C-alpha positions in Angstrom: -0.3 0.1 -0.1 1.6 3.3 -1.3 0.4 6.6 -0.6 -0.9 7.7 -3.8 0.7 10.3 -5.7 -1.4 12.8 -6.1 -2.1 13.3 -2.6 2.3 13.9 -2.4 2.1 15.9 -5.1 -0.4 18.2 -3.5 1.5 18.4 -0.6 4.8 19.1 -2.2 3.1 21.7 -3.8 1.7 23.6 -0.1 5.3 22.7 1.0 7.1 24.7 -2.0 4.3 27.5 -1.4 5.1 27.9 2.4 8.6 27.9 1.8 8.6 30.7 -0.7 6.6 32.9 2.1 10.0 32.2 4.4 12.4 32.8 1.7 13.7 28.9 1.6 12.2 27.2 -1.3 15.6 26.5 -2.4 16.2 24.4 0.4 12.8 23.2 0.6 13.4 22.1 -2.9 16.3 20.1 -2.9 15.2 18.7 0.6 12.0 17.4 -1.3 13.7 16.0 -4.5 16.0 13.9 -1.6 13.2 12.5 0.4 11.6 9.5 -0.4 7.8 10.0 -1.4 6.6 6.4 -1.2 6.0 5.0 2.1 5.0 1.3 2.5 2.7 1.0 5.3 2.8 -2.9 5.0 6.3 -3.0 6.8 5.2 -0.2 9.3 4.9 -1.8 13.0 2.2 0.1 13.7 0.3 -0.7 10.7 1.0 -4.6 11.5 -0.2 -3.8 15.0 -3.6 -2.6 14.0 -3.8 -5.4 11.6 -3.5 -7.6 14.2 -5.6 -6.0 16.8 -8.3 -6.0 13.9 -8.0 -9.7 13.2 -8.7 -10.4 16.8 -11.6 -7.8 17.0 -13.0 -9.7 14.1 -12.6 -13.4 15.6 -14.1 -12.3 18.1 -17.1 -11.1 16.5 -17.7 -13.6 14.2 -17.5 -16.1 16.9 -20.3 -14.0 19.0 -22.3 -13.6 15.7 -22.1 -17.5 15.1 -23.1 -18.3 18.2 -26.0 -15.9 18.1 -26.9 -17.3 14.8 -27.0 -21.1 15.9 -28.9 -19.8 19.4 -31.8 -18.4 17.2 -31.5 -21.0 14.8 -32.0 -23.9 17.7 -34.9 -21.7 19.3 -36.8 -21.1 16.3 -36.4 -24.5 15.0 -37.6 -25.6 18.4 -41.1 -23.7 18.4 -41.4 -24.8 15.1 -41.9 -28.5 16.1 -43.5 -27.5 19.5 
């Protein structure tokens, strides 16, 4: 997963406009040319932690939903035959 190209270009333009106001446009241009604009989130430790937390929550919800479904199914089928 990479940051969208149009988003990074928009941010670079904003940064350059602000740097012109402070007369540091040349320095900003040099720094931005040397920066890596593509950041792979899938290798980020916080992203990985978030995925793991999300998976744990999802598995708990699935278990709850399965129990609820089977409970309702059992109750419905028992009433039908009573």
